[in-house]
C-alpha positions in Angstrom: 0.3 0.2 -0.5 1.5 3.8 -0.5 0.4 6.9 0.8 -1.3 9.1 -1.5 1.2 12.7 -1.7 -1.1 14.6 0.4 -0.9 11.9 3.5 2.6 11.8 3.0 3.0 16.0 3.0 0.6 16.0 5.7 2.4 13.6 8.5 6.0 15.7 7.7 4.1 19.4 8.4 2.7 17.3 11.8 6.0 16.2 12.2 8.0 19.4 11.7 5.1 21.6 13.7 5.7 18.6 16.6 9.3 19.8 17.1 9.7 23.4 16.4 6.6 23.9 19.2 5.6 27.4 18.1 3.6 29.0 15.5 5.2 28.0 12.1 4.9 29.4 8.1 4.2 27.3 4.8 7.1 28.8 3.8 8.9 27.5 6.3 8.1 24.2 5.9 8.4 23.8 2.1 11.7 25.7 2.3 13.0 22.4 4.4 11.5 19.3 3.1 11.9 20.6 -0.9 8.2 20.8 -1.3 6.2 23.6 -3.3 4.2 25.5 -1.2 1.4 25.2 -3.3 0.9 21.6 -2.3 0.9 22.5 1.1 -1.1 25.0 1.4 -3.3 22.9 0.8 -2.9 20.1 2.9 -2.6 23.0 5.8 -6.2 23.5 4.6 -7.2 19.8 5.2 -5.2 19.8 8.7 -6.9 22.7 10.0 -10.4 21.4 8.8 -10.1 18.1 10.2 -8.5 19.6 13.8 -5.1 19.3 13.4 -4.3 22.6 13.0 -5.0 26.4 13.9 -3.7 28.8 11.1 -2.6 32.7 12.4 -3.3 34.6 9.8 -1.2 38.5 9.5 2.5 39.4 10.2 3.6 36.2 12.1 1.0 34.7 11.4 1.5 30.3 10.2 0.4 27.0 11.4 1.2 25.5 15.1 -0.7 22.0 16.2 -4.0 22.2 17.4 -3.4 19.9 20.1 -0.5 18.1 22.2 1.9 16.0 19.9 1.4 13.3 21.8 -3.0 12.7 21.6 -2.8 13.2 17.8 -2.7 10.0 16.3 -1.2 8.6 13.1 -3.7 6.5 12.3 -6.3 9.5 13.1 -4.9 11.3 10.6 -3.7 8.4 7.4 -8.1 8.3 7.6 -8.9 12.0 7.4 -6.3 12.1 4.3 -6.6 8.9 2.8 -9.2 7.5 0.7 -9.7 3.9 2.1 -13.0 3.0 0.8 -11.8 3.1 -2.5 -8.6 0.3 -1.5 -9.7 -1.7 -4.2 -13.1 -0.6 -6.7 -15.4 -3.6 -5.2 -14.6 -2.2 -1.3 -15.5 1.5 -1.9 -19.7 0.7 -3.2 -20.1 2.2 -6.5 -18.7 -1.1 -8.7 -20.4 -3.8 -9.1 -18.2 -6.8 -9.7 -19.4 -10.4 -11.3 -18.1 -12.7 -8.8 -19.2 -10.3 -5.7 -20.2 -12.6 -2.9 -18.2 -15.2 -4.9 -14.9 -13.9 -3.9 -12.6 -13.7 -1.3 -10.4 -10.9 -2.0 -12.4 -8.2 -1.0 -12.2 -9.6 2.6 -8.5 -10.5 2.6 -8.1 -7.3 1.6 -10.2 -5.5 3.7 -8.4 -7.4 6.6 -5.1 -6.4 5.4 -6.0 -2.6 5.6 -7.5 -2.9 9.2 -4.3 -4.3 10.2 -2.7 -1.3 8.5 -4.6 0.9 10.3 -4.7 -0.6 13.8 -0.7 -0.5 13.5 -0.8 2.6 12.9 -2.7 4.4 15.6 -0.5 2.2 18.3 1.9 6.0 17.5 1.2 9.3 17.9 3.1 12.2 16.6 5.2 12.7 19.5 6.6 9.1 19.1 7.3 9.2 15.9 8.2 12.5 15.6 11.1 11.3 19.2 13.7 13.7 20.1 12.6 17.6 18.6 16.1 18.4 19.1 17.4 15.8 17.0 14.7 15.8 13.9 15.0 20.0 14.0 18.8 19.2 13.3 18.4 16.6 11.2 15.7 19.2 9.3 17.3 22.4 9.2 21.5 20.9 9.2 24.3 23.3 10.1 
């Protein structure tokens, strides 16, 4: 399974915010990761709508975490940003499959997806960010 680019960017953005522990501009995050500012702005809007970040407008504005890193679950972030109902066409309910009911693929893939998400549910943002100073040293080399 591969996460979409939005989810990848969202997790990286959240990790940077957890490490900085202050209001951070989208430009700063874009510069550190070498990612398009426009893409990050769209991701930031999604994260704000989902309640993971707060936005601050104006001079000195930017983003900050809406709650402590230990209270942001990685599985929850992935569920918000990924379209998991369409993991395979027959799981989304939109496609009609000629072998639905006789096929064991849907329950096998559903179980794999549940196991994947259950594993991510064991981690919070603080855990995946690790040491703030170590993360920042890696993100912002001297």
